[in-house]
N, C-alpha and C positions, 0 to 999 in steps of 0.2 A: 647291025645296026652301026651308021656308020662314025666315026669319032667326032669329029663337029655335032653328032644329031644327039649324042650319048654328053659332051660338053654343055650342050644345050639347055639339056631336058636335067642332067644337075645342077647347072646357073639358078633355071627356073626353082626350082625343088629348094636350094637354098635360100634364094628371093624370098618365097614362101613361108619358109620358116620362121627367117627375121621377122618379117609381116605380121607371123602370130604372136610372136614371142615378144611384143613391143611393149611400152611404159604399163606397169599398173595401173598408174594412178590417173582416174577419170576426171576430165576437166569440168567445172562446174559454170553454169549461168556467167559467172561474175567473173571468168577465165583462169583461177587458183584450183588448189587441186583438191578432189572428194575429200575431204577430212575422214568420211568414213566413221563418226562420233569421235575423231579427233582433237587434236585443240587446234585450232590457225596460228600459221606464223607470224608473230608480232615482231617482226624486225624489216627492214628495208635493203638491209645488208647482209651479205654474203655471210654466214655462220662461222666457214673458212678463214677465208682473204680479208672479209670487211667493205669488201668493195661492193659498190651501191648494187641493186639485184638491176637486170638489166642493159649496164651498162658492159655485157659482153655477149648480148644478145642475150636470148630468150635463157628466163634462168631453170636451173634442174632442180622442177619440184619432186619429194618422195615424202611417204612415211618410213618414221624411226619409233617405234614402241608408241604408237597411237600421238605423234608429235609430226606434224609438218613441220618441214623440213624445207629453205630453198636456197641453194648455191648463185653463186653468178655462172658457172660454167664446169663443164663437164669435168675440166681437171682438179677440180677439186673436192669431187667424190673419193678419190681413193684414197687422198686424207681424212677425210669423213670417214672411212671406213675403217681405217688403222688406228684410229684414237676417239670413237662416237662418242663417248662418257666426258672429255674433256671439252667437246665442243657442248655440250648437251646441258652439259652445265651454265656456258653461254647461255641460255633460253631461260633457267631455272633463275639468275638470277634478275631476267626481266619481270 
């Protein structure tokens, strides 16, 4: 097998793996995330930055301990993951 063909096969395998490991959240008819028995996100701002959802593009939506969470962008997710209790406390106050 030529080097170029090996690279092509490896690239296609990598792309396929990425496609199969996509987001775990399932969109609902309303465009939100399927809560799967969890609580809906009550705010219209990012839990981390406070920015209006949608102001930075499509919000990042995921579940954390049965609660739907929405962030303004993917850059906020590492901050959330460092201190989830800090940010989840904001939701508990609502």
